[in-house]
C-alpha positions in Angstrom: 88.3 126.1 21.1 86.2 126.4 18.5 85.9 130.3 18.0 89.2 130.1 16.4 87.5 129.0 13.5 85.7 132.4 13.5 88.5 134.3 12.9 89.5 132.4 9.5 86.2 133.5 8.3 86.9 136.8 9.1 90.0 137.0 7.1 88.4 135.8 4.4 85.8 138.0 3.9 88.4 140.3 4.2 90.7 138.6 1.6 87.8 137.4 -0.9 84.2 140.0 -1.3 83.3 138.4 -4.7 81.2 134.6 -5.1 78.8 132.8 -6.3 75.8 130.7 -5.8 73.1 132.8 -5.8 70.8 133.9 -8.9 70.0 138.0 -9.9 66.3 139.0 -8.6 64.3 140.8 -11.2 62.6 144.1 -9.9 64.1 143.4 -6.5 63.4 145.7 -3.5 66.9 146.9 -1.8 66.6 144.6 0.7 66.2 141.4 -1.6 69.1 142.6 -3.8 71.0 142.8 -0.9 70.7 139.6 0.6 70.9 138.1 -3.0 74.6 139.6 -2.8 75.4 138.3 0.1 75.2 134.9 -1.1 76.9 135.7 -4.2 79.4 137.3 -1.3 80.1 134.4 1.0 78.5 131.1 -0.7 77.9 128.2 1.4 80.4 126.4 -0.2 82.9 128.7 0.6 81.7 128.8 4.5 81.8 124.6 4.2 85.9 125.4 2.7 86.3 127.5 5.7 85.1 125.2 8.3 87.0 122.1 6.8 90.3 123.8 7.1 89.6 125.2 10.8 88.9 122.0 12.1 91.3 120.3 9.8 94.2 122.5 11.5 93.5 124.3 14.4 90.6 122.1 16.1 92.7 118.8 15.0 95.8 120.4 16.9 94.3 121.6 19.3 92.2 118.4 20.3 95.9 116.1 19.7 97.6 118.8 21.8 95.5 118.0 24.9 97.4 115.6 27.9 94.2 113.1 27.6 92.6 112.8 24.4 96.7 112.4 23.3 96.8 109.0 25.9 93.0 107.6 24.6 94.3 107.9 20.8 97.5 106.4 21.5 95.2 103.6 23.2 92.4 103.8 20.5 93.9 104.7 17.4 92.3 107.0 15.2 89.9 108.7 18.0 90.8 112.1 17.8 90.6 112.1 13.7 86.6 110.4 14.1 85.8 113.0 17.1 87.4 116.3 15.1 84.8 115.0 11.8 81.8 114.2 14.1 82.1 117.5 15.5 82.4 119.4 12.3 79.4 117.5 11.0 77.4 119.1 13.6 78.7 122.2 12.4 78.2 122.4 9.4 74.9 121.8 10.0 74.4 124.0 12.2 75.8 126.5 10.6 74.3 125.8 6.9 70.7 126.1 9.2 71.9 130.0 9.9 73.7 130.8 7.2 69.8 132.8 5.9 70.5 135.0 9.3 74.1 135.7 7.9 72.9 136.3 4.5 70.0 138.7 6.0 72.6 140.7 8.2 74.9 141.3 5.6 72.8 141.7 3.4 70.7 144.7 5.3 74.2 146.5 5.5 74.4 146.3 1.7 70.9 147.7 1.1 71.9 150.1 3.5 74.9 151.4 1.9 74.7 150.9 -2.0 71.5 152.3 -3.9 69.2 150.3 -6.8 71.3 151.7 -9.6 74.5 149.7 -7.2 73.2 146.7 -6.3 72.3 145.5 -9.1 75.6 146.3 -10.8 77.1 144.4 -7.9 74.4 140.9 -8.3 74.9 141.4 -11.9 78.9 141.1 -11.3 79.4 138.6 -8.7 76.8 136.4 -11.0 78.5 137.1 -14.2 81.0 134.3 -15.3 83.8 135.6 -14.5 82.7 136.9 -10.9 81.6 132.7 -10.9 85.5 131.6 -12.0 87.1 133.8 -9.5 85.0 132.8 -6.3 85.9 129.4 -7.5 89.7 129.7 -7.5 89.2 131.8 -3.8 87.4 128.3 -2.5 90.6 126.5 -4.3 92.6 128.6 -2.3 91.3 128.2 1.3 90.8 124.5 0.6 95.1 124.2 -0.3 96.1 126.9 2.7 99.0 125.0 4.4 98.1 124.5 8.2 99.0 128.0 9.8 102.4 128.1 11.3 101.6 130.1 14.8 97.5 130.1 15.2 94.8 130.4 13.2 95.4 134.0 13.0 98.4 133.2 11.1 96.5 131.6 8.5 98.0 132.8 4.5 95.9 131.8 1.5 97.5 131.2 -1.4 94.7 132.1 -4.2 95.8 131.2 -7.8 95.9 134.7 -10.4 92.9 134.6 -12.2 92.8 134.8 -15.9 93.9 138.1 -17.8 90.1 138.4 -18.8 88.7 137.7 -15.5 91.7 140.2 -13.3 90.1 142.4 -16.4 86.1 142.0 -15.6 86.6 142.3 -11.5 89.3 145.8 -12.2 86.6 146.7 -13.9 83.4 146.1 -11.6 86.1 147.2 -8.7 86.5 150.9 -10.1 82.6 151.5 -10.5 80.7 153.2 -7.3 79.3 150.1 -6.2 82.9 148.4 -6.5 84.3 150.9 -4.1 81.6 151.4 -1.9 81.7 147.7 -1.1 85.4 147.8 -0.7 85.2 150.2 1.9 82.7 147.6 3.6 85.0 144.6 3.9 85.5 145.4 7.5 82.2 145.7 8.4 81.5 142.5 6.6 84.0 140.6 8.2 82.9 141.6 11.6 79.2 140.8 10.7 80.3 137.6 10.1 82.8 136.9 12.7 80.1 137.9 15.0 77.8 135.3 13.5 80.6 132.6 13.2 81.0 132.7 17.2 77.1 132.3 17.4 76.7 129.4 14.7 76.6 125.9 16.6 75.6 123.7 17.8 74.0 123.2 20.9 75.8 121.4 23.9 74.2 118.5 24.0 74.3 117.9 20.0 77.7 118.2 20.6 77.7 115.9 23.5 75.7 113.2 21.8 77.9 113.1 18.8 80.5 112.4 20.7 78.8 110.0 23.1 78.4 108.4 19.2 82.2 108.2 18.9 83.5 107.2 22.4 81.2 104.5 22.0 82.0 103.0 18.5 85.5 103.0 19.7 85.3 101.2 22.7 86.5 103.8 24.8 85.8 102.9 28.7 85.5 105.0 31.9 89.2 103.0 32.8 90.4 104.4 29.9 89.9 108.6 30.7 91.1 107.7 34.6 93.8 106.2 33.0 94.7 108.9 30.5 94.2 110.9 33.5 96.8 109.3 35.1 99.2 110.1 32.3 99.3 114.1 33.1 
């Protein structure tokens, strides 16, 4: 069930190759520069918004479609929403801890494809005011995306158009060798993000403990579960 969130994240990595949230290094090694570029390409803010979207649409819908959970939610209104919120919190914690590993993997890929000059060009652009504004539009687009009509794989994101000046800055960078190389790497970067996303999750004990707290808070009893199963 939760793996579906990775589809959203991979799609975002393909649609929005730029970002914000890190400062440009000085005299950085290729790996350091690549890692900085990775943070700019996929900042923590974007991951947080993407996960929130995935949980409030796909995951919530999956929970509500479960006959047992639906029956419990009828008897204990708000239970499913509370479970989804608690699980999202645990996933956010796990992913925040795991993000440096994602940035390191993507950074190594960038360092292996771009030379030192190109890495500096890319970091300079993505850390510029235009880059910050463009990624903010991307984040807003994810947050405002409508629920997918036929599954998470059909998510459609409509980012707002950048200003004329920012669009020109983006086009100018895209025409450079650094921009062209990054464009050619989008599928590779999306695959890395997808693979990481399927693994960046809380352990079973942590997730179960979070669910147990919600069940206790709502006063769900063993008999409730038996009755819910009887509704199937």
